[in-house]
N, C-alpha and C positions, 0 to 999 in steps of 0.2 A: 629099771631106764624107762620104758615102754613103759608104765604101769602110769607114769607120773605125765609123761607124754598122753594117756586117754584124757588120763584125771586131766590134767590142762587143757584139754583142747570137750572138752565134757563143759571143765565150766568157763570157756570162751564164750562156747555156741547158750550153753545158757547165762549168761551176761548180753549175751548182744538178742535173745527172743528178750529178754524185762525191759533193754534195750528201748527195744522196735513197743510195747505192749504203753512201758509213761511214754512214750513221745504218743503213739494214736493217740492211748487217754488226755492230755496235756493240748493234742489237736479238736479232743474232740469234746472239751466244757472251754472251749476259746469260737468254736463256733458254734454252738450250746446260749453261749454270749450272745451275741451276737446276733439281732436285730435283722431278717432277713423277710422284707418289704412282699405279702405274697402278691401273687401276678395269676396271670389266665396266657389261656396264650386265646388269637385272635380268632380270623375264618384264613389264616395265613396258612397256622404253624407261628408263629414270630410270640413271642412274649412282651405282655403290654402289660401297664403298671395296672397295680385296682384300682389304686390311688385314682389314678388319671383320666382311667375309661370311664369310671365310676362322675369323675369331671364334665369328661364329656358329655357324657350319654348325659346324665339333668339340662346340661349345657341344652341339648338337641332339644326333650324335652319342652324344655321354658319354651326359649325358640318355635319348635311347631307347637306351642299352642297359642302362640298370639298370629301363624305363619303357619296354615293349616303345608301348604305347597313346598313352602320351605326355592322356595321363589327371589325372594328376599326380599318382599311390598309385602308386610305387616295387609290379616284382612281384612284388620278395620280402611285402608287406602284401597284393596281393593275397585271398591262399588264407585271412589273415585273417576279407577281410569277405562272403569266395565270393561274389567277382566278376573274369568272366573276363581275361583278361592283356591278350587281345590284342583290347579287346575296348570304346571309353572311355564307352561308355552301357550296358553289359550289360543292362540293361532296356529303354531304344528308348526315354525314356518321353522322351528328350530337354534333361535334364540329364546332367554327365559324373556319373562316377562318383563325383568329389572332390566333388564341388557338391552330392551329394547327402546323403554323408559329411557330409563337414566343414559343409557352409552352411547350404543347408537341412532338415535327421534325414533327412532323409523314406530307404525304404525301395530302395533300389541294385540290388533282384533282383525289386521287384514294379516295374509302369509307374505303376501310381495308388493311390497308399499308403496315399487317403483313403475309396478305391472308391465315391469321387462321380462319378463315370460320364468322371474328365477325364485325363488324363495331368500327369505329377509337373506334367513342361516348358509344359505349355503351359497351366496356373495359374503357379506359377514369372514366366513373363513379363507376365502378365496381373494380377500384385501380388497376386494368390490364395494362400492361403498352402493349398500340396502336403497337410500332414498335419490339415487341419481341413475337412467341404465349407462350400462356399461364406462365409468366412472372408481376410477380407484381412489379409494381417501387415503386421502396424510397426513 
């Protein structure tokens, strides 16, 4: 009887080990069949889809070819506004040339459009109107 128990226990152990190997092989084949997209890590250590990263890089390269300072105004139009195509903030007041021309309607060549002693960017960030001294943006 003792020999039969040992044989039965040994057979059960072998069967479980064999089943484990079989399950491992099945899962491995399943994983091999799935196409896993290549991933890369960004500077923050987060996983980034490589195809999307390449798409972003291509778009950025195309944009920077026509707008070197990436301020939203193509280099071909910077001369029209007399802004610097190599600087996104020609007057260095904290607003990009694009923000000054199209959003706040301030002078992109003058850091303090309303001459109140506060830079346009300072006023805009605090809800003040950079075109009129001591006026709140409505």
